[in-house]
Structures are given as structure tokens and as C-alpha cells.
C-alpha positions as CSV (number, residue, x, y, z in Angstrom):
1,X,-18.7,15.4,181.8
2,X,-19.7,12.4,179.7
3,X,-21.3,12.8,176.4
4,X,-25.1,13.0,176.4
5,X,-27.2,10.4,174.7
6,X,-29.2,13.2,173.0
7,X,-29.8,16.9,173.2
8,X,-33.4,16.4,174.4
9,X,-34.0,18.6,177.5
10,X,-35.6,15.7,179.4
11,X,-32.7,13.4,178.6
12,X,-30.1,16.1,179.5
13,X,-31.9,16.7,182.9
14,X,-32.1,13.0,183.6
15,X,-28.4,12.7,182.9
16,X,-28.0,14.8,186.1
17,X,-31.0,13.8,188.2
18,X,-31.9,10.4,186.8
19,X,-30.5,8.2,189.6
20,X,-32.2,7.3,192.9
21,X,-30.1,9.7,195.1
22,X,-29.4,13.0,193.5
23,X,-32.9,14.6,193.9
24,X,-32.9,13.3,197.5
25,X,-29.6,15.0,198.3
26,X,-31.0,18.3,196.8
27,X,-34.3,17.8,198.8
28,X,-32.3,17.6,202.0
29,X,-30.4,20.8,201.2
30,X,-33.4,22.7,199.9
31,X,-36.1,21.6,202.4
32,X,-34.0,20.1,205.2
33,X,-31.4,22.8,205.4
34,X,-28.5,20.3,205.3
35,X,-25.2,21.9,204.4
36,X,-22.6,19.4,205.6
37,X,-21.7,15.9,204.6
38,X,-22.7,14.4,208.0
39,X,-26.1,16.1,207.9
40,X,-26.7,14.7,204.5
41,X,-25.5,11.3,205.5
42,X,-28.2,11.2,208.2
43,X,-31.1,11.4,205.9
44,X,-34.1,9.0,206.2
45,X,-33.1,7.0,203.2
46,X,-29.7,6.1,204.6
47,X,-27.5,6.9,201.6
48,X,-24.0,5.4,201.9
49,X,-21.0,7.7,202.3
50,X,-19.4,6.7,199.0
51,X,-22.6,7.3,197.0
52,X,-23.2,10.6,198.8
53,X,-19.6,11.7,198.0
54,X,-20.2,10.8,194.4
55,X,-23.5,12.7,194.2
56,X,-22.2,15.8,195.9
57,X,-19.2,15.8,193.5
58,X,-21.6,15.5,190.5
59,X,-23.9,18.3,191.8
60,X,-20.8,20.5,192.2
61,X,-19.6,19.5,188.7
62,X,-23.0,20.4,187.2
63,X,-23.1,23.7,188.9
64,X,-26.0,23.0,191.3
65,X,-23.9,23.1,194.5
66,X,-20.8,25.0,195.5
67,X,-18.3,23.5,198.0
68,X,-16.4,25.7,200.4
69,X,-14.3,25.2,203.5
70,X,-16.1,25.8,206.8
71,X,-14.4,28.4,209.0
72,X,-15.5,26.6,212.1
73,X,-13.6,23.4,211.3
74,X,-10.6,22.8,209.0
75,X,-11.9,19.4,207.7
76,X,-15.5,20.5,207.4
77,X,-17.0,21.5,204.0
78,X,-20.2,23.6,203.5
79,X,-22.3,23.0,200.5
80,X,-24.5,25.8,199.1
81,X,-27.1,25.9,196.4
82,X,-26.5,27.8,193.3
83,X,-29.1,29.8,191.4
84,X,-29.5,26.8,189.0
85,X,-30.4,24.6,192.0
86,X,-32.8,27.3,193.5
87,X,-34.5,27.3,190.1
88,X,-35.5,23.6,190.8
89,X,-37.9,24.5,193.6
90,X,-41.0,24.5,191.4
91,X,-39.9,21.1,190.0
92,X,-39.4,19.7,193.4
93,X,-42.8,21.1,194.6
94,X,-44.6,19.6,191.6
95,X,-42.9,16.2,192.1
96,X,-43.9,16.3,195.7
97,X,-47.5,17.2,194.8
98,X,-47.7,14.3,192.4
99,X,-46.3,12.0,195.1
100,X,-48.9,13.2,197.6
101,X,-51.7,12.6,195.1
102,X,-50.6,9.2,193.9
103,X,-48.4,7.5,196.5
104,X,-48.6,6.5,200.2
105,X,-46.6,9.5,201.4
106,X,-45.9,9.9,205.1
107,X,-48.0,12.7,206.8
108,X,-44.9,14.7,207.7
109,X,-43.7,15.0,204.1
110,X,-47.3,15.5,202.9
111,X,-47.7,18.4,205.3
112,X,-44.8,20.4,203.8
113,X,-45.9,19.6,200.2
114,X,-49.4,20.7,200.9
115,X,-48.2,24.1,202.3
116,X,-46.1,24.7,199.1
117,X,-48.9,23.4,196.8
118,X,-51.5,25.6,198.4
119,X,-49.3,28.7,198.3
120,X,-48.6,28.2,194.6
121,X,-46.0,30.1,192.6
122,X,-45.9,33.2,194.9
123,X,-45.0,31.1,197.9
124,X,-42.4,29.2,195.8
125,X,-40.8,32.5,194.8
126,X,-40.7,33.6,198.4
127,X,-39.1,30.3,199.4
128,X,-36.6,30.6,196.5
129,X,-35.7,34.0,197.8
130,X,-35.1,32.7,201.3
131,X,-32.8,30.0,199.8
132,X,-31.0,32.7,197.8
133,X,-30.4,34.7,201.0
134,X,-29.2,31.6,202.9
135,X,-27.0,30.1,200.1
136,X,-26.0,33.0,197.9
137,X,-26.3,36.0,200.2
138,X,-28.8,37.8,198.0
139,X,-32.5,38.4,197.7
140,X,-34.6,39.4,194.8
141,X,-37.6,40.7,196.8
142,X,-38.2,42.1,200.2
143,X,-38.3,39.8,203.3
144,X,-41.9,39.0,204.1
145,X,-43.8,40.2,207.1
146,X,-44.7,37.4,209.4
147,X,-43.3,33.8,209.3
148,X,-40.9,32.8,206.6
149,X,-41.8,30.0,204.2
150,X,-39.2,27.8,206.0
151,X,-40.9,28.5,209.3
152,X,-44.3,27.6,207.8
153,X,-42.9,24.4,206.4
154,X,-41.3,23.5,209.8
155,X,-44.6,24.3,211.6
156,X,-46.6,22.1,209.2
157,X,-44.1,19.2,209.7
158,X,-44.1,19.7,213.5
159,X,-47.9,19.8,213.6
160,X,-48.0,16.6,211.6
161,X,-45.6,14.8,213.9
162,X,-47.5,16.1,217.0
163,X,-50.8,14.8,215.5
164,X,-49.2,11.4,215.0
165,X,-48.0,11.1,218.6
166,X,-51.3,12.2,220.2
């Protein structure tokens, strides 16, 4: 790791997240369920393969993702969130909420952000627990009755897309 410009917490965070791609890679893992290089390469913003490889390596180096071989294919790698990355969910939700309030956000993205914003911290915690179960194999709380947060986010996205095509 390179030496930080200062020990300010915002500066130190920006040293990790301050480029145009890193948070988008995390977004696609957290909200899109992407776990493999090819899935991440197919994102809406069209990240180049060399930039993606660099960002994934940096996220692994900073302890936000782990990298493991995929049993289904010798050359395939699976990326998983760490607890440090799961802890970013409230930050990503707040960043999304700000974007919905102040920028011309596409309806499909706004729909997911609105579900998380309306649900507030209890919903974020439930979502974080789902991510822990998927990526870390652990849960802090009990699985909810009814639809998961992921299912609710997917339903909001699908409804937004359906509304646009009707």
C-alpha cells in the first residue's frame, strides 16, 4: 500500500474509494450479486478489463473482497465481500439516496434506492445479514419471515422496468 496523504478518515477512505470505478464494482457485488470477473465486466458502465482487474486487486488488498478459486471451473475466481465491505451498505444507501434526490437517476436504480431508504437502518441491517450469509456463511440475526431484502429490491427493479415498457 502506498503512503497516505494524511490520517484524516475521509482522506483515508478516498484513498480506497476515490476513483470512478471502485464503488461501482462494490455496487455490482452488493446490489447486483456479481461474484465473477465476467459478471462484473458486463456492468452498465462498461468498465474495461484492465481497470476491473486493477480495482478487484485493490479491493482484495484493502480487505474488502476475498478471492477464491471456483470449484465449478479451474480458471474461474469467485469474489466475496468481507465484513468490512458489508459495513459499507449504509454508506452506499445514503449515497444512492443523495443521488435520487439531486441527480437524474434512472427509475430502475431509484426504485431500489427508495426501498432501502424507506426501510431505514432496520432494513439495511437485514440486507447486511443476507450479504453475510451469502458471502461469509454467517448471520447475526434470524432469517426474516416473508420476502428477503434482495427479493424486495429485485421486485422494485422489475416493477420499474415493467412500468417503463407498458
